[in-house]
C-alpha positions as CSV (number, residue, x, y, z in Angstrom):
1,X,105.9,-59.3,68.5
2,X,106.4,-56.0,70.4
3,X,109.2,-53.5,70.3
4,X,111.1,-53.2,73.6
5,X,114.0,-50.8,73.0
6,X,116.8,-49.5,70.8
7,X,120.4,-50.0,72.0
8,X,123.2,-48.0,70.4
9,X,126.0,-50.4,71.1
10,X,126.2,-53.7,69.2
11,X,128.1,-55.5,72.0
12,X,125.6,-54.3,74.6
13,X,122.7,-55.3,72.4
14,X,124.2,-58.8,72.0
15,X,124.8,-59.1,75.7
16,X,121.3,-58.0,76.6
17,X,119.6,-60.3,74.0
18,X,121.8,-63.2,75.2
19,X,120.7,-62.5,78.8
20,X,117.0,-62.5,77.8
21,X,117.6,-65.9,76.0
22,X,119.0,-67.3,79.3
23,X,115.7,-66.2,80.9
24,X,113.7,-67.9,78.2
25,X,112.6,-64.7,76.5
26,X,112.8,-65.0,72.7
27,X,113.8,-61.8,70.8
28,X,114.3,-60.5,67.3
29,X,116.9,-57.9,66.7
30,X,117.2,-55.5,63.7
31,X,119.9,-53.1,62.7
32,X,118.5,-49.5,62.4
33,X,120.0,-46.4,60.8
34,X,122.4,-44.5,63.0
35,X,120.8,-42.0,65.3
36,X,121.7,-38.3,65.2
37,X,125.3,-37.8,66.2
38,X,126.2,-41.5,65.9
39,X,128.0,-43.2,63.0
40,X,127.1,-46.7,64.1
41,X,123.7,-48.2,63.7
42,X,121.4,-48.8,66.7
43,X,119.9,-52.2,67.4
44,X,116.2,-52.5,67.8
45,X,115.1,-55.3,70.2
46,X,111.7,-56.9,69.7
47,X,110.1,-59.4,72.1
48,X,108.5,-62.3,70.3
49,X,106.1,-63.4,73.0
50,X,104.0,-60.4,74.0
51,X,103.1,-62.2,77.3
52,X,106.8,-61.8,78.3
53,X,107.0,-58.1,77.5
54,X,106.6,-56.8,81.1
55,X,109.3,-59.2,82.3
56,X,111.6,-58.1,79.5
57,X,110.9,-54.5,80.4
58,X,111.9,-55.2,84.0
59,X,115.1,-56.9,82.8
60,X,115.8,-53.9,80.5
61,X,115.6,-51.5,83.5
62,X,118.1,-53.6,85.4
63,X,120.3,-53.7,82.3
64,X,120.2,-49.9,81.8
65,X,121.1,-49.4,85.4
66,X,124.3,-51.5,85.0
67,X,124.9,-52.7,81.4
68,X,128.5,-53.8,82.3
69,X,127.4,-56.2,85.0
70,X,129.0,-59.7,84.8
71,X,125.6,-61.3,84.3
72,X,125.3,-59.8,80.9
73,X,128.9,-60.7,79.8
74,X,128.6,-64.3,81.0
75,X,125.1,-64.6,79.4
76,X,126.7,-64.7,75.9
77,X,128.5,-68.0,76.7
78,X,125.4,-69.4,78.3
79,X,123.2,-68.4,75.3
80,X,125.6,-70.1,72.9
81,X,125.1,-73.3,74.8
82,X,121.4,-72.9,74.7
83,X,121.4,-72.3,70.9
84,X,123.6,-75.4,70.4
């Protein structure tokens, strides 16, 4: 398991992790202590399969460029179906 990133917003972390699940990339997420200047915790995203780390990193760059894109919002619904 390898650390990918920390995301300050819980809804954004959930959307990104859900999107990764729709791509078949398994993650582990941990709540971290708030960063300086923040009152909310950050969310540490870990990639379970190290062979998928570079792919996850490419997806992260796309996510950071436009975290409010529809593909991340709709991924939550799709990820719920995958989990069920």
